[in-house]
C-alpha positions as CSV (number, residue, x, y, z in Angstrom):
1,X,75.6,-68.7,34.9
2,X,78.9,-67.9,32.9
3,X,79.8,-65.3,30.1
4,X,82.4,-65.4,28.2
5,X,83.1,-68.8,28.6
6,X,85.6,-69.6,26.2
7,X,87.1,-73.3,25.9
8,X,85.4,-73.9,29.5
9,X,88.3,-73.9,31.7
10,X,86.3,-71.7,34.2
11,X,82.9,-73.4,33.7
12,X,85.1,-76.8,34.2
13,X,86.3,-75.9,37.5
14,X,83.2,-74.5,38.8
15,X,81.7,-78.1,38.1
16,X,84.4,-79.6,40.2
17,X,83.6,-77.0,42.7
18,X,80.1,-78.5,43.1
19,X,78.2,-75.9,40.8
20,X,75.9,-77.1,38.0
21,X,75.2,-74.9,35.3
22,X,72.2,-72.8,34.1
23,X,73.6,-70.8,31.2
24,X,76.9,-71.0,29.4
25,X,77.4,-68.2,27.2
26,X,80.1,-67.6,24.5
27,X,80.3,-65.5,21.2
28,X,83.3,-67.6,19.2
29,X,81.5,-70.1,17.4
30,X,84.9,-72.6,17.6
31,X,84.8,-72.5,21.3
32,X,81.4,-72.7,21.5
33,X,81.3,-75.8,19.3
34,X,84.2,-77.0,22.1
35,X,81.8,-76.6,24.9
36,X,79.2,-78.6,23.0
37,X,81.4,-81.4,22.3
38,X,82.3,-81.7,25.4
39,X,79.2,-80.9,27.7
40,X,76.0,-80.4,25.9
41,X,75.4,-83.9,26.2
42,X,77.0,-84.9,29.8
43,X,78.5,-83.7,32.6
44,X,79.3,-84.1,36.1
45,X,76.5,-82.4,37.3
46,X,74.2,-82.8,34.0
47,X,75.0,-81.1,30.5
48,X,75.8,-77.3,29.8
49,X,73.1,-75.1,28.2
50,X,75.3,-73.7,25.5
51,X,74.5,-70.3,24.4
52,X,76.3,-69.1,21.3
53,X,75.6,-65.1,21.2
54,X,76.6,-62.2,21.8
55,X,77.1,-60.9,25.4
56,X,75.4,-57.5,24.6
57,X,72.5,-59.6,23.5
58,X,72.1,-61.7,26.5
59,X,69.1,-60.8,29.1
60,X,69.5,-61.8,32.4
61,X,66.4,-61.1,33.8
62,X,64.6,-64.5,33.4
63,X,67.2,-66.0,35.7
64,X,66.4,-63.3,38.0
65,X,67.1,-64.7,42.0
66,X,67.8,-68.1,40.5
67,X,71.4,-68.0,40.3
68,X,74.1,-68.5,43.0
69,X,77.0,-67.7,41.2
70,X,77.3,-65.5,38.1
71,X,81.1,-66.1,36.5
72,X,82.8,-64.6,33.5
73,X,86.5,-64.5,31.8
74,X,85.5,-60.6,30.5
75,X,88.3,-60.1,27.5
76,X,91.6,-59.1,28.6
77,X,92.7,-56.6,25.8
78,X,91.6,-53.1,27.4
79,X,94.3,-53.8,30.2
80,X,96.8,-56.8,28.7
81,X,100.3,-55.1,28.8
82,X,101.0,-56.4,25.4
83,X,97.9,-54.5,24.0
84,X,97.2,-50.6,23.9
85,X,95.8,-50.8,27.5
86,X,93.0,-48.5,26.7
87,X,90.8,-49.5,29.5
88,X,87.1,-48.5,29.7
89,X,88.2,-46.8,26.3
90,X,88.4,-49.9,24.3
91,X,85.1,-51.5,22.7
92,X,86.1,-54.9,23.8
93,X,85.8,-53.8,27.4
94,X,82.9,-56.0,28.7
95,X,82.8,-55.0,32.4
96,X,79.5,-53.1,31.8
97,X,77.9,-55.8,30.3
98,X,79.2,-58.1,33.0
99,X,77.7,-55.7,35.7
100,X,74.2,-54.8,33.7
101,X,73.7,-58.7,33.7
102,X,74.9,-59.0,37.4
103,X,71.9,-56.4,38.2
104,X,69.5,-58.4,36.1
105,X,70.4,-61.7,37.6
106,X,71.0,-60.7,41.4
107,X,73.2,-63.6,42.1
108,X,74.4,-64.7,45.6
109,X,78.1,-64.6,44.1
110,X,80.5,-63.1,41.7
111,X,83.6,-64.2,40.1
112,X,85.4,-62.7,37.5
113,X,89.0,-62.9,36.1
114,X,91.3,-60.9,34.2
115,X,94.9,-60.3,33.1
116,X,97.3,-58.8,36.0
117,X,97.6,-55.5,34.0
118,X,94.0,-54.4,35.6
119,X,95.9,-54.3,39.0
120,X,98.1,-51.4,37.6
121,X,98.0,-48.1,39.1
122,X,96.8,-46.8,36.0
123,X,93.4,-48.4,36.1
124,X,92.9,-47.5,39.8
125,X,90.0,-45.3,39.2
126,X,88.4,-48.4,36.9
127,X,88.7,-51.1,39.8
128,X,86.8,-48.3,42.0
129,X,84.0,-47.8,39.8
130,X,83.5,-51.6,39.7
131,X,83.8,-52.2,43.5
132,X,81.7,-49.1,43.7
133,X,78.9,-50.3,41.5
134,X,78.9,-53.7,43.0
135,X,78.9,-52.4,46.7
136,X,75.7,-50.3,45.6
137,X,74.2,-53.9,44.5
138,X,74.9,-55.3,47.9
139,X,78.2,-57.0,47.3
140,X,81.3,-57.2,49.5
141,X,84.4,-57.1,46.8
142,X,87.5,-58.8,46.9
143,X,90.5,-58.9,44.8
144,X,93.6,-60.4,44.6
145,X,96.5,-61.7,42.2
146,X,96.7,-65.4,41.7
147,X,99.1,-67.3,39.9
148,X,98.2,-70.6,38.5
149,X,101.3,-72.3,39.3
150,X,100.3,-71.9,43.1
151,X,97.3,-74.8,42.2
152,X,99.1,-77.6,40.6
153,X,99.1,-75.8,37.0
154,X,102.2,-76.4,35.4
155,X,102.4,-72.7,34.1
156,X,102.7,-69.5,35.7
157,X,99.5,-67.6,34.1
158,X,99.4,-64.7,37.2
159,X,95.4,-63.2,37.0
160,X,93.7,-60.9,38.5
161,X,90.9,-62.2,40.4
162,X,87.3,-60.6,41.8
163,X,85.1,-62.5,44.1
164,X,82.1,-60.4,45.1
165,X,79.5,-61.9,47.8
166,X,76.3,-60.7,49.1
167,X,77.2,-59.2,52.5
168,X,75.7,-62.0,54.5
169,X,78.1,-64.4,52.9
170,X,81.2,-62.3,53.1
171,X,82.7,-63.1,56.1
172,X,82.4,-66.7,55.7
173,X,85.0,-66.4,52.5
174,X,88.8,-66.7,52.3
175,X,90.9,-67.3,49.4
176,X,92.2,-70.9,48.7
177,X,95.3,-72.2,50.2
178,X,97.9,-72.8,47.5
179,X,99.4,-76.0,47.1
180,X,102.4,-77.0,48.8
181,X,104.0,-78.5,45.8
182,X,104.3,-77.3,42.2
183,X,104.1,-79.4,39.1
184,X,106.6,-79.2,36.4
185,X,106.2,-79.1,32.8
186,X,108.1,-82.8,32.3
187,X,105.5,-84.5,35.0
188,X,102.5,-83.4,33.1
189,X,103.5,-84.3,29.7
190,X,105.7,-87.2,29.8
191,X,102.8,-89.3,29.0
192,X,102.0,-87.5,25.9
193,X,105.4,-86.9,24.8
194,X,106.2,-90.7,24.8
195,X,102.7,-91.7,23.4
196,X,104.2,-92.3,19.7
197,X,107.1,-94.2,21.0
198,X,109.6,-90.9,21.3
199,X,113.1,-92.7,23.3
200,X,113.7,-89.4,24.4
201,X,110.6,-88.9,26.5
202,X,111.8,-89.9,29.8
203,X,115.3,-87.6,30.1
204,X,113.3,-84.8,28.2
205,X,110.7,-84.7,31.2
206,X,113.5,-84.9,33.9
207,X,115.1,-81.8,32.2
208,X,111.3,-80.1,31.9
209,X,111.4,-79.9,35.6
210,X,110.2,-76.5,35.8
211,X,106.6,-74.7,35.6
212,X,106.0,-73.0,32.0
213,X,105.8,-69.3,31.0
214,X,102.3,-68.2,30.9
215,X,100.7,-69.6,27.6
216,X,98.9,-66.7,25.4
217,X,96.2,-68.1,22.1
218,X,96.4,-64.3,20.3
219,X,93.5,-62.8,19.2
220,X,91.3,-63.3,15.8
221,X,93.6,-60.1,14.3
222,X,96.5,-61.1,16.0
223,X,98.8,-64.3,16.8
224,X,99.1,-67.6,15.4
225,X,99.6,-71.1,16.8
226,X,102.9,-71.0,19.0
227,X,103.8,-70.4,22.3
228,X,104.0,-66.7,22.2
229,X,106.4,-63.8,22.3
230,X,110.3,-64.3,21.9
231,X,110.7,-64.4,25.6
232,X,108.5,-67.0,25.6
233,X,109.9,-68.9,23.2
234,X,113.4,-68.8,24.7
235,X,112.2,-70.0,28.0
236,X,110.4,-73.0,26.4
237,X,113.7,-73.6,24.5
238,X,115.4,-74.1,28.0
239,X,112.3,-76.6,28.8
240,X,113.2,-78.7,25.9
241,X,110.6,-77.2,23.6
242,X,110.7,-75.6,20.1
243,X,107.9,-72.9,20.5
244,X,107.7,-71.6,17.0
245,X,104.6,-73.7,16.0
246,X,102.7,-76.1,17.2
247,X,102.9,-80.1,16.6
248,X,100.1,-82.2,14.8
249,X,101.6,-84.8,17.2
250,X,103.6,-86.3,19.6
251,X,107.3,-87.3,18.6
252,X,107.8,-90.8,17.1
253,X,110.4,-93.4,17.0
254,X,113.0,-91.6,14.7
255,X,112.8,-88.6,16.5
256,X,116.3,-87.2,17.6
257,X,117.6,-87.8,21.3
258,X,119.2,-84.9,23.0
259,X,119.8,-83.1,19.5
260,X,119.4,-79.1,20.7
261,X,119.0,-78.2,16.7
262,X,115.8,-80.8,16.9
263,X,113.6,-80.2,20.1
264,X,110.0,-81.5,20.3
265,X,107.2,-79.1,19.9
266,X,103.7,-79.0,21.8
267,X,100.4,-80.5,20.6
268,X,97.1,-78.7,21.5
269,X,96.3,-81.3,23.4
270,X,99.8,-80.6,25.2
271,X,98.9,-76.9,25.4
272,X,95.2,-77.9,27.4
273,X,97.2,-79.9,29.6
274,X,99.4,-76.9,30.8
275,X,96.1,-75.2,31.1
276,X,95.0,-77.8,33.6
277,X,92.5,-79.4,31.2
278,X,91.9,-83.1,31.4
279,X,93.9,-85.1,28.6
280,X,90.5,-86.0,27.2
281,X,89.0,-82.7,26.4
282,X,88.2,-82.2,22.6
283,X,88.7,-79.1,20.8
284,X,87.2,-77.9,18.1
285,X,88.1,-76.1,15.0
286,X,91.2,-76.0,12.9
287,X,94.8,-75.7,14.8
288,X,94.9,-72.1,15.0
289,X,91.4,-71.7,16.1
290,X,92.1,-74.4,18.7
291,X,95.8,-73.0,20.2
292,X,93.6,-69.5,20.5
293,X,91.2,-71.6,22.9
294,X,93.6,-73.1,24.5
295,X,95.8,-70.1,24.8
296,X,93.1,-67.8,26.3
297,X,91.5,-70.4,29.0
298,X,91.6,-70.3,32.5
299,X,92.7,-73.3,34.5
300,X,90.4,-75.4,35.6
301,X,92.2,-76.4,38.7
302,X,92.5,-72.5,39.8
303,X,88.8,-71.8,39.4
304,X,87.8,-74.9,40.9
305,X,89.8,-73.9,44.3
306,X,88.1,-70.4,44.4
307,X,84.7,-72.1,43.3
308,X,85.4,-74.2,46.4
309,X,85.6,-71.5,48.6
310,X,82.8,-69.3,47.1
311,X,80.6,-72.6,47.6
312,X,82.0,-72.6,51.2
313,X,80.9,-69.3,51.7
314,X,77.9,-69.5,50.4
315,X,77.2,-72.5,52.6
316,X,78.3,-70.3,55.6
317,X,80.7,-73.0,56.5
318,X,82.8,-71.5,59.7
319,X,86.3,-70.6,58.8
320,X,89.0,-73.3,60.5
321,X,90.8,-71.8,63.2
322,X,93.9,-70.8,61.4
323,X,91.8,-69.1,58.8
324,X,91.0,-65.4,58.6
325,X,88.4,-63.9,56.6
326,X,89.8,-62.3,53.3
327,X,90.3,-58.7,53.4
328,X,87.6,-56.4,51.5
329,X,88.5,-54.7,48.2
330,X,88.4,-50.9,48.8
331,X,88.2,-48.1,46.2
332,X,91.5,-46.5,46.1
333,X,89.9,-43.1,44.4
334,X,86.4,-42.0,44.4
335,X,84.3,-43.3,41.5
336,X,83.8,-40.1,39.1
337,X,80.8,-42.2,37.3
338,X,79.1,-45.7,37.1
339,X,80.0,-48.3,34.9
340,X,76.1,-49.3,35.2
């Protein structure tokens, strides 16, 4: 079961790890349409039941005892460095709703992702409350900062990842191994940059030989279809990409070559590949709505790696000789109240 599913990045990765979906909940109409376009009729383990609705209105009790993994990408604005960091005082904070549904569903495992801002010291008390509430529900909690670039995704994208398992499975959990090699932007996008016959694609790909900065999508109130703030645009410029807007299509045969004043732009499809989506993933809505979905997504390869570790723990697969169980996340402050 997944809440705040967005365009399906986490759900797609968990599908790849072997999980089938009992419910995929998303309130945004265009993101829900993206889910339906890609997975309402077929999927690796069957179609996804897409529920377009507010998480506040979702009742988990009919699913009690039937769910192995509860997952979600709860909204990041309450903890984002780019925002006001209101935490629990932000009405967009959905951690309490996630905990409510976890209590109703009683899954064997939990996976929640958020921005790295949640790991700041100012939110110590808040994290302690989450850990305390999950402990009260019988879970052992693990929390770590993972970078998407460590899992063959061509961008940095640090994310604060919470994994919680019923205590009998916790000794079998370890964080997934990082990939030995990173994937560059050029390696990922060469075929798409050359799709319309641009003669400079190969040279561009050779020079775009590092991972990208974190893509952002903005919210319905803020942010349009571009690669992000000024610092991000400058980083993309070094990769040979103009980041002030998003293109409708790849550069054609007449597009300039080796002209620093005329750089190619990313398309929505390219942004999806930078996030780790397959090239054939379809995006619903206008360009701004599509790019918002791309920029707010959780990279499928990261979700698949974590999901595989969770699946192994639920199956009580013994750890390899060179592995040790993940360290439990201990509260840094005594909780003063419960979020449940």
